[in-house]
Structures are given as structure tokens and as C-alpha cells.
C-alpha positions as CSV (number, residue, x, y, z in Angstrom):
1,X,0.0,0.0,0.1
2,X,1.4,3.4,-1.0
3,X,1.9,6.1,1.5
4,X,-0.4,9.2,1.5
5,X,1.4,12.5,1.3
6,X,0.0,15.0,3.9
7,X,-0.4,18.6,3.2
8,X,1.0,19.8,6.5
9,X,2.5,18.5,9.8
10,X,-0.3,17.3,11.9
11,X,-1.0,18.7,15.2
12,X,-1.4,17.4,18.7
13,X,-5.0,18.1,20.1
14,X,-6.3,18.4,23.5
15,X,-8.1,15.0,23.7
16,X,-11.1,16.4,25.7
17,X,-11.7,19.7,24.1
18,X,-10.4,18.9,20.7
19,X,-8.6,22.3,20.3
20,X,-5.4,22.4,18.3
21,X,-2.1,23.2,19.6
22,X,0.5,24.4,17.0
23,X,3.5,22.3,16.7
24,X,6.9,23.3,15.1
25,X,8.7,20.9,12.9
26,X,11.4,18.7,14.2
27,X,14.2,21.2,12.8
28,X,12.8,24.1,15.1
29,X,10.8,25.7,12.4
30,X,7.7,27.7,13.2
31,X,4.3,26.3,14.0
32,X,2.3,25.0,11.1
33,X,-1.3,25.8,10.7
34,X,-3.2,22.7,9.7
35,X,-6.5,21.0,10.9
36,X,-6.2,19.3,14.1
37,X,-5.4,15.5,14.1
38,X,-8.5,14.0,15.9
39,X,-8.5,10.5,15.6
40,X,-12.3,9.9,16.3
41,X,-15.5,10.9,14.5
42,X,-18.6,12.0,16.2
43,X,-20.2,8.7,15.5
44,X,-17.2,6.6,16.7
45,X,-16.8,8.7,19.7
46,X,-19.3,6.9,22.0
47,X,-17.7,3.5,21.4
48,X,-14.0,4.0,21.0
49,X,-11.5,4.3,24.0
50,X,-10.8,7.9,24.5
51,X,-7.3,9.3,25.3
52,X,-6.5,11.0,28.6
53,X,-4.8,14.4,28.7
54,X,-1.1,14.8,30.0
55,X,-2.6,16.3,33.3
56,X,-4.9,13.2,33.8
57,X,-1.8,10.7,33.4
58,X,0.4,12.7,35.9
59,X,-2.6,12.8,38.2
60,X,-2.8,8.9,37.9
61,X,0.9,8.6,38.5
62,X,0.9,10.8,41.6
63,X,-1.8,8.8,43.0
64,X,0.0,5.6,42.4
65,X,3.2,6.9,43.7
66,X,5.0,7.0,40.5
67,X,7.0,9.9,39.2
68,X,8.5,10.7,35.9
69,X,12.1,9.7,35.4
70,X,14.6,12.1,33.8
71,X,15.6,10.1,30.7
72,X,13.2,7.1,30.4
73,X,9.6,7.2,29.6
74,X,7.1,5.9,32.2
75,X,4.3,3.4,31.7
76,X,1.4,4.8,33.5
77,X,-1.6,3.1,34.8
78,X,-4.1,2.4,32.0
79,X,-1.3,1.7,29.5
80,X,-0.4,5.3,28.5
81,X,3.1,6.8,28.6
82,X,4.5,9.9,30.5
83,X,7.5,11.6,28.8
84,X,10.8,11.7,30.9
85,X,11.7,15.1,32.2
86,X,14.8,15.6,29.9
87,X,13.1,14.4,26.6
88,X,13.6,16.8,23.7
89,X,10.2,18.4,22.5
90,X,10.2,16.2,19.5
91,X,10.1,13.1,21.8
92,X,7.5,14.5,24.1
93,X,5.5,15.2,21.1
94,X,5.8,11.5,19.9
95,X,4.8,10.3,23.2
96,X,1.7,12.7,23.3
97,X,0.6,11.5,20.0
98,X,1.3,7.9,20.9
99,X,-1.2,8.2,23.9
100,X,-3.8,9.7,21.4
101,X,-4.0,6.3,19.7
102,X,-2.5,4.0,22.3
103,X,-5.8,2.2,22.8
104,X,-7.5,2.5,19.6
105,X,-8.3,-0.6,17.7
106,X,-6.0,-2.3,15.1
107,X,-7.3,-2.5,11.5
108,X,-5.0,-3.3,8.4
109,X,-4.6,-0.4,6.3
110,X,-5.7,1.9,9.2
111,X,-3.8,5.4,9.3
112,X,-3.1,5.1,5.5
113,X,-5.9,6.1,3.5
114,X,-6.8,8.8,6.1
115,X,-4.3,10.1,8.6
116,X,-7.1,10.8,11.1
117,X,-8.6,7.5,11.4
118,X,-10.5,5.3,14.0
119,X,-8.0,2.4,13.9
120,X,-4.4,1.9,13.0
121,X,-2.3,-0.8,11.7
122,X,1.5,-1.0,12.7
123,X,3.0,1.4,10.1
124,X,-0.1,3.5,10.3
125,X,0.5,3.9,14.2
126,X,4.2,4.9,13.7
127,X,3.4,7.2,10.8
128,X,0.9,9.0,13.2
129,X,3.4,9.4,16.1
130,X,6.4,10.3,14.1
131,X,4.5,12.9,11.7
132,X,3.1,14.5,15.0
133,X,6.6,16.0,15.7
134,X,7.6,16.6,12.0
135,X,9.8,13.5,11.8
136,X,7.7,12.3,8.9
137,X,5.9,14.2,6.3
138,X,3.1,11.5,5.3
139,X,2.3,8.0,6.0
140,X,4.6,5.2,5.1
141,X,4.6,1.5,5.1
142,X,6.7,-0.8,7.3
143,X,9.1,-1.5,4.2
144,X,9.5,2.2,3.6
145,X,10.5,2.5,7.2
146,X,13.4,-0.1,6.5
147,X,15.2,2.9,4.7
148,X,14.0,5.8,6.9
149,X,16.2,8.0,8.9
150,X,19.8,6.7,9.8
151,X,20.9,3.1,10.5
152,X,21.3,1.9,14.0
153,X,19.5,2.6,17.1
154,X,19.0,6.2,18.4
155,X,19.3,7.7,21.9
156,X,15.5,8.4,22.2
157,X,13.7,6.8,19.1
158,X,14.5,3.5,17.5
159,X,12.3,1.9,14.9
160,X,12.6,-1.7,13.8
161,X,11.1,-2.3,10.5
162,X,10.6,-5.3,8.1
163,X,8.4,-5.9,5.1
164,X,5.5,-7.3,7.2
165,X,5.8,-5.4,10.4
166,X,7.2,-2.4,12.4
167,X,7.5,-1.2,16.1
168,X,9.4,1.3,17.9
169,X,11.0,2.1,21.2
170,X,10.6,5.5,22.3
171,X,12.4,7.0,25.4
172,X,12.7,3.2,26.5
173,X,9.0,2.0,26.1
174,X,7.9,0.0,23.1
175,X,5.0,1.2,20.9
176,X,3.5,-1.4,18.5
177,X,0.3,-3.4,17.6
178,X,1.5,-6.5,19.3
179,X,1.3,-4.9,22.7
180,X,-2.2,-3.7,21.7
181,X,-3.3,-7.3,21.3
182,X,-1.7,-8.4,24.6
183,X,-2.6,-5.6,27.0
184,X,-5.1,-3.2,25.3
185,X,-2.5,-0.4,24.7
186,X,0.3,0.0,22.1
187,X,2.7,1.0,25.0
188,X,4.6,-1.7,26.9
189,X,7.8,-2.6,28.5
190,X,8.1,-5.8,26.2
191,X,11.6,-6.6,25.1
192,X,12.7,-6.8,21.4
193,X,13.1,-10.7,21.7
194,X,11.3,-11.7,18.5
195,X,12.7,-15.0,17.0
196,X,13.2,-13.1,13.6
197,X,14.6,-10.0,15.0
198,X,17.6,-10.1,12.6
199,X,15.3,-9.6,9.5
200,X,14.3,-6.0,11.0
201,X,16.2,-3.0,9.8
202,X,17.0,-0.9,12.7
203,X,16.7,2.9,12.1
204,X,16.7,6.3,14.1
205,X,15.8,9.9,13.2
206,X,18.8,12.1,12.9
207,X,19.8,13.7,16.3
208,X,17.4,11.4,18.1
């Protein structure tokens, strides 16, 4: 399936109010004015799991006695992620976007024909979160991610990509649809221990 070119970088939105928040590109350029990247429609909103705001996640962490780490993302109650205190802005944006779709269902091709979707496949999921911080300008397939960015693991973001599947580690947490099937969230502490891991290309965004 071919990727769909976007006409602008997506924006993170407040998941409760749906108000757009301008997001600059990964290179530090100014904010881009585009429609908010809402992932639910009015008809689906009543049945799809709704994302929590960062304030709600922090409140849950405080209640549970968990605090944010300096360099490692924290897996919060409910399967969402809290960005590390020292994370670059782009990494925090990726994590916030991941929280928006963390509990949305899997659908093959989801997130490709429409960036704003009600379900996402593995590459659609990564396209959504990477585009939210300007690290991608459009949706891509898992095969295309095999040549994305630079080779090898990154400090903050590492993408594993093969022709049939892709997943990522973002500030130490895994983000993928396998975790969704196992726990109900795309975020997990699952290790990269696939028996076919050698067949995956390992890539990272420049500077990340």
C-alpha cells in the first residue's frame, strides 16, 4: 500500500476539548497551521476508547506513587506513557501523539488512506506519532521505514522495520500493535525478543 502525502504536519490536540495546539517541525521551524489531528469521529466517539490528557496521566501517576524519570518514559496506569523530564520536545510530542491512539483498535491499512482514523495498523501507528513531531511528512509502510532516517539505534527513538511489521522504542518504552493485542495499549515494557529480529532494519531519526 502506498503512503499518502500529507499537506502539512499534523497537530496534537487536547483530547477532551479537541482544540488544536500549534506544533513546530523537528528542525525548529515555526508552527504549522493545519487541521487538528483528531482520531475519532462523532459517530465513533461514543464507542472508541478515549485518550487521556497529560494532566490526567500525571494525576494517576501521583496517586499511584509513580513519578516521571529523567531519561526514561514511564508506563502509566491504563497503559499510557509519560515523557521523561529530559526528553527533547520532539520526543515529548511523539509520546503525546502515541497516547492519543494507544488504545484505538487495530485495522489493516488503518492510518494510511486517512491520517485521522478510528483504527491503525502497525505502520499507520508509527506514521501517526512520527508525523506529529515533524519526523515524517506523510504516512509510510513498514517496508518504507526500513530505509527511513539513519541506520542503527537512536538515543531516544529506535524503529524496527521489516516488510510485514514495524514497531518502535520511544524513550525506552515499546510502541506497537503486538502490545495492543496483549494488553489493550500500544505502549509496553516488552523487550525486542522476536525470533526473527535479525530480519528487521534498525533505524533512528537524525539527532534522536
